[in-house]
C-alpha positions as CSV (number, residue, x, y, z in Angstrom):
1,M,64.3,86.0,-60.7
2,K,67.2,85.8,-63.1
3,T,69.6,83.2,-63.8
4,S,73.2,82.5,-63.6
5,S,74.2,83.6,-67.0
6,Q,71.9,86.0,-67.5
7,Q,73.9,87.6,-63.8
8,G,76.9,86.7,-65.8
9,L,75.6,88.8,-68.8
10,A,74.8,91.7,-66.6
11,K,78.3,91.6,-65.0
12,L,80.2,91.4,-68.4
13,I,78.2,94.2,-70.2
14,A,79.0,96.7,-66.9
15,L,82.9,95.7,-67.3
16,I,82.8,96.2,-70.7
17,V,81.2,99.7,-69.8
18,V,83.8,100.3,-67.1
19,A,86.7,99.6,-68.9
20,V,85.5,101.9,-71.7
21,L,85.2,104.3,-69.5
22,L,89.0,103.9,-68.0
23,L,90.0,103.8,-71.6
24,S,88.6,107.0,-72.5
25,Y,89.7,108.5,-68.9
26,F,93.3,108.1,-69.8
27,G,93.3,109.1,-73.4
28,I,93.1,105.9,-74.9
29,N,91.5,105.6,-78.5
30,I,90.6,102.2,-79.4
31,Q,89.6,102.9,-83.0
32,K,93.1,104.1,-83.1
33,I,94.9,101.2,-82.1
34,T,92.5,98.6,-83.8
35,E,93.0,100.5,-87.0
36,S,96.6,100.8,-86.7
37,D,99.2,98.2,-88.5
38,A,100.5,97.0,-84.8
39,G,97.1,96.7,-83.7
40,K,95.4,94.7,-86.7
41,A,99.0,92.2,-86.5
42,N,98.5,91.8,-82.5
43,F,94.3,91.2,-82.8
44,G,95.1,88.7,-85.5
45,Y,97.6,87.0,-83.5
46,V,95.6,86.7,-80.6
47,W,92.6,85.3,-82.8
48,Q,95.1,82.7,-84.2
49,L,95.8,81.4,-80.9
50,T,92.4,81.5,-79.8
51,Q,91.4,79.6,-82.3
52,Q,94.4,77.4,-81.7
53,V,93.4,76.5,-77.8
54,G,89.5,76.0,-79.0
55,A,90.7,73.2,-81.4
56,W,93.0,71.9,-79.0
57,L,90.0,71.9,-76.8
58,A,87.4,70.4,-79.1
59,N,90.3,67.9,-79.9
60,L,90.9,66.8,-76.1
61,Y,87.4,66.5,-75.5
62,Q,86.1,64.5,-78.5
63,Q,89.5,62.0,-77.5
64,Y,89.5,61.5,-73.7
65,L,86.4,63.3,-72.1
66,A,83.5,62.8,-74.4
67,Q,83.1,59.2,-73.4
68,Y,83.2,59.6,-69.6
69,L,81.0,63.0,-69.7
70,Q,78.3,62.0,-72.2
71,P,76.6,59.5,-69.5
72,I,76.9,62.7,-66.8
73,L,75.8,65.2,-69.5
74,K,72.2,63.5,-70.1
75,Y,70.8,64.1,-66.6
76,L,72.0,67.7,-66.5
77,P,68.8,70.4,-67.2
78,F,70.4,72.3,-69.9
């Protein structure tokens, strides 16, 4: 029996395959986009935003949520 994380991973892989097929169908070359100066700048900007959001969420958890969630999380089967 598959767990929900395995099913989620299978759905993600299927979504990526479909996305690549759609891009190919419309003649969009991913390699050219990622190697262009604009593509590199855009990916760099998105990565920077992702890091800032991650740091903000980690700070939020550590300062406000950890004291409430730690007692609950110890009972979950991870």
